[in-house]
C-alpha positions as a Markdown table, in Angstrom:
| # | Residue | x | y | z |
|---|---|---|---|---|
| 1 | Unk | -11.5 | 29.1 | 48.7 |
| 2 | Unk | -10.6 | 31.1 | 45.7 |
| 3 | Unk | -7.0 | 30.2 | 45.9 |
| 4 | Unk | -7.0 | 28.0 | 42.9 |
| 5 | Unk | -3.3 | 28.4 | 42.0 |
| 6 | Unk | -2.3 | 27.2 | 45.5 |
| 7 | Unk | -4.6 | 24.3 | 45.2 |
| 8 | Unk | -3.1 | 23.3 | 41.9 |
| 9 | Unk | 0.4 | 23.6 | 43.3 |
| 10 | Unk | -0.6 | 21.4 | 46.3 |
| 11 | Unk | -2.1 | 18.8 | 44.0 |
| 12 | Unk | 1.0 | 18.8 | 41.8 |
| 13 | Unk | 3.3 | 18.3 | 44.8 |
| 14 | Unk | 1.1 | 15.5 | 46.0 |
| 15 | Unk | 1.2 | 13.8 | 42.6 |
| 16 | Unk | 5.0 | 14.0 | 42.5 |
| 17 | Unk | 5.0 | 11.8 | 45.6 |
| 18 | Unk | 1.9 | 9.6 | 44.7 |
| 19 | Unk | 1.8 | 9.5 | 40.9 |
| 20 | Unk | -0.7 | 6.6 | 40.8 |
| 21 | Unk | -3.4 | 8.6 | 42.6 |
| 22 | Unk | -6.1 | 8.8 | 40.0 |
| 23 | Unk | -8.3 | 10.7 | 42.4 |
| 24 | Unk | -5.8 | 13.5 | 42.7 |
| 25 | Unk | -5.0 | 13.5 | 39.0 |
| 26 | Unk | -8.7 | 13.9 | 38.3 |
| 27 | Unk | -9.0 | 16.7 | 40.8 |
| 28 | Unk | -6.0 | 18.5 | 39.3 |
| 29 | Unk | -7.3 | 18.0 | 35.8 |
| 30 | Unk | -10.7 | 19.4 | 36.7 |
| 31 | Unk | -9.2 | 22.3 | 38.5 |
| 32 | Unk | -6.9 | 23.3 | 35.6 |
| 33 | Unk | -9.8 | 23.0 | 33.2 |
| 34 | Unk | -12.0 | 25.1 | 35.4 |
| 35 | Unk | -9.2 | 27.7 | 35.7 |
| 36 | Unk | -9.0 | 27.7 | 31.9 |
| 37 | Unk | -5.2 | 27.3 | 32.2 |
| 38 | Unk | -4.9 | 25.6 | 28.8 |
| 39 | Unk | -1.1 | 25.1 | 28.8 |
| 40 | Unk | -1.0 | 23.6 | 32.3 |
| 41 | Unk | -4.2 | 21.5 | 31.7 |
| 42 | Unk | -2.8 | 20.1 | 28.4 |
| 43 | Unk | 0.6 | 19.4 | 30.0 |
| 44 | Unk | -1.0 | 17.6 | 32.9 |
| 45 | Unk | -3.3 | 15.8 | 30.5 |
| 46 | Unk | -0.3 | 14.0 | 28.9 |
| 47 | Unk | 0.8 | 12.7 | 32.3 |
| 48 | Unk | -2.7 | 11.8 | 33.4 |
| 49 | Unk | -3.6 | 9.9 | 30.3 |
| 50 | Unk | -0.3 | 8.0 | 30.4 |
| 51 | Unk | -1.0 | 7.0 | 34.0 |
| 52 | Unk | -4.5 | 5.9 | 33.1 |
| 53 | Unk | -3.2 | 3.8 | 30.3 |
| 54 | Unk | -0.6 | 2.2 | 32.5 |
| 55 | Unk | -3.2 | 1.4 | 35.1 |
| 56 | Unk | -5.5 | -0.1 | 32.4 |
| 57 | Unk | -8.4 | 2.4 | 33.1 |
| 58 | Unk | -9.4 | 2.5 | 29.4 |
| 59 | Unk | -13.0 | 3.8 | 30.0 |
| 60 | Unk | -11.7 | 6.8 | 32.0 |
| 61 | Unk | -8.9 | 7.3 | 29.5 |
| 62 | Unk | -11.5 | 7.7 | 26.7 |
| 63 | Unk | -13.6 | 10.2 | 28.6 |
| 64 | Unk | -10.6 | 12.2 | 29.8 |
| 65 | Unk | -9.3 | 12.4 | 26.3 |
| 66 | Unk | -12.6 | 13.9 | 25.3 |
| 67 | Unk | -12.2 | 16.7 | 27.8 |
| 68 | Unk | -8.8 | 17.6 | 26.5 |
| 69 | Unk | -9.9 | 17.4 | 22.9 |
| 70 | Unk | -12.7 | 19.9 | 23.7 |
| 71 | Unk | -10.1 | 22.2 | 25.2 |
| 72 | Unk | -7.9 | 21.9 | 22.1 |
| 73 | Unk | -9.2 | 20.0 | 19.1 |
| 74 | Unk | -5.6 | 19.5 | 18.0 |
| 75 | Unk | -4.7 | 17.8 | 21.3 |
| 76 | Unk | -2.5 | 14.7 | 20.6 |
| 77 | Unk | -1.3 | 12.3 | 23.3 |
| 78 | Unk | 2.5 | 12.0 | 23.1 |
| 79 | Unk | 2.6 | 8.4 | 24.2 |
| 80 | Unk | 2.1 | 6.0 | 21.2 |
| 81 | Unk | 0.5 | 3.3 | 23.3 |
| 82 | Unk | -2.1 | 5.8 | 24.6 |
| 83 | Unk | -2.8 | 6.9 | 21.0 |
| 84 | Unk | -3.4 | 3.3 | 19.8 |
| 85 | Unk | -5.6 | 2.6 | 22.8 |
| 86 | Unk | -7.7 | 5.7 | 22.2 |
| 87 | Unk | -7.8 | 5.0 | 18.5 |
| 88 | Unk | -9.2 | 1.5 | 19.1 |
| 89 | Unk | -11.9 | 2.9 | 21.4 |
| 90 | Unk | -12.8 | 5.5 | 18.8 |
| 91 | Unk | -12.9 | 2.9 | 16.1 |
| 92 | Unk | -15.3 | 0.8 | 18.2 |
| 93 | Unk | -17.6 | 3.8 | 18.6 |
| 94 | Unk | -17.5 | 4.5 | 14.8 |
| 95 | Unk | -15.4 | 7.7 | 15.2 |
| 96 | Unk | -13.2 | 6.8 | 12.2 |
| 97 | Unk | -11.9 | 10.3 | 11.5 |
| 98 | Unk | -10.6 | 10.8 | 15.1 |
| 99 | Unk | -9.2 | 7.3 | 15.0 |
| 100 | Unk | -7.2 | 8.0 | 11.9 |
| 101 | Unk | -6.0 | 11.4 | 13.2 |
| 102 | Unk | -4.5 | 9.7 | 16.2 |
| 103 | Unk | -2.7 | 7.1 | 14.1 |
| 104 | Unk | -1.5 | 9.2 | 11.2 |
| 105 | Unk | 2.2 | 9.3 | 10.8 |
| 106 | Unk | 2.8 | 7.2 | 13.9 |
| 107 | Unk | 5.7 | 5.5 | 12.2 |
| 108 | Unk | 7.5 | 8.9 | 11.9 |
| 109 | Unk | 6.9 | 10.0 | 15.5 |
| 110 | Unk | 7.6 | 6.6 | 17.0 |
| 111 | Unk | 9.5 | 4.5 | 14.5 |
| 112 | Unk | 10.4 | 1.8 | 17.0 |
| 113 | Unk | 7.0 | 1.5 | 18.6 |
| 114 | Unk | 6.4 | -2.3 | 19.0 |
| 115 | Unk | 2.7 | -2.1 | 18.2 |
| 116 | Unk | 3.1 | -0.2 | 15.0 |
| 117 | Unk | 1.8 | -3.0 | 12.8 |
| 118 | Unk | -1.3 | -3.3 | 15.0 |
| 119 | Unk | -1.8 | 0.5 | 14.8 |
| 120 | Unk | -1.6 | 0.5 | 11.1 |
| 121 | Unk | -3.9 | -2.5 | 10.7 |
| 122 | Unk | -6.4 | -0.5 | 12.7 |
| 123 | Unk | -5.8 | 2.5 | 10.5 |
| 124 | Unk | -6.5 | 0.4 | 7.4 |
| 125 | Unk | -9.7 | -0.9 | 8.9 |
| 126 | Unk | -10.8 | 2.7 | 9.8 |
| 127 | Unk | -10.1 | 3.8 | 6.2 |
| 128 | Unk | -12.1 | 0.9 | 4.8 |
| 129 | Unk | -15.0 | 0.9 | 7.2 |
| 130 | Unk | -15.3 | 4.6 | 7.7 |
| 131 | Unk | -14.4 | 6.1 | 4.4 |
| 132 | Unk | -14.4 | 3.3 | 1.8 |
| 133 | Unk | -10.8 | 4.4 | 0.9 |
| 134 | Unk | -9.5 | 1.0 | -0.2 |
| 135 | Unk | -6.5 | 2.6 | -1.9 |
| 136 | Unk | -5.2 | 4.3 | 1.2 |
| 137 | Unk | -6.0 | 1.3 | 3.3 |
| 138 | Unk | -4.0 | -0.9 | 0.9 |
| 139 | Unk | -1.0 | 1.4 | 1.4 |
| 140 | Unk | -1.0 | 0.8 | 5.1 |
| 141 | Unk | -1.5 | -2.9 | 4.6 |
| 142 | Unk | 1.5 | -3.0 | 2.2 |
| 143 | Unk | 3.5 | -1.0 | 4.7 |
| 144 | Unk | 2.8 | -3.7 | 7.4 |
| 145 | Unk | 3.8 | -6.5 | 5.0 |
| 146 | Unk | 7.0 | -4.8 | 4.0 |
| 147 | Unk | 8.2 | -3.5 | 7.3 |
| 148 | Unk | 6.9 | -6.2 | 9.7 |
| 149 | Unk | 7.2 | -9.6 | 8.1 |
| 150 | Unk | 7.2 | -11.4 | 11.4 |
| 151 | Unk | 4.3 | -9.4 | 13.0 |
| 152 | Unk | 1.3 | -11.3 | 14.3 |
| 153 | Unk | -0.8 | -8.9 | 12.2 |
| 154 | Unk | 0.7 | -10.1 | 9.0 |
| 155 | Unk | -2.0 | -12.7 | 8.3 |
| 156 | Unk | -4.8 | -10.2 | 8.9 |
| 157 | Unk | -3.1 | -7.6 | 6.7 |
| 158 | Unk | -2.7 | -10.2 | 3.9 |
| 159 | Unk | -6.4 | -11.1 | 4.1 |
| 160 | Unk | -7.6 | -7.5 | 4.1 |
| 161 | Unk | -5.3 | -6.7 | 1.2 |
| 162 | Unk | -6.6 | -9.7 | -0.8 |
| 163 | Unk | -10.2 | -8.4 | -0.3 |
| 164 | Unk | -9.1 | -5.0 | -1.6 |
| 165 | Unk | -7.3 | -6.2 | -4.7 |
| 166 | Unk | -9.3 | -7.7 | -7.6 |
């Protein structure tokens, strides 16, 4: 009791051997947040969220992200697939600004990310539905059409763009 740093070290060692233990990731996350160890908590948050995404625990991923975003409003998952997953969950909940923040400049940070067309289609929808910014949405749709001619999202991008252009 009271030896929080030793507990954090023990949990970290355990997770090196058992990286899929969500229970232990959760314990370490809560401990680091309670200790107000921002750098360690945010660093662990990257690993924890990636693991949640890999295991398909989308509901927990969404709520865990909320904890890290409260700790640091500029918190950004490094893994592009995690960002797209979270952006989709935020979009579904009508949190368009947060959705767009996660997807902004994804092509610069992850130019070879295979789901980039899907990410930017979601971005265009968020701009349209959340902000009525058809001009910005059209830029993303044109980007999809120009850069990803074979993407499955091409047809949806064409349809949305047709709705935006008179």
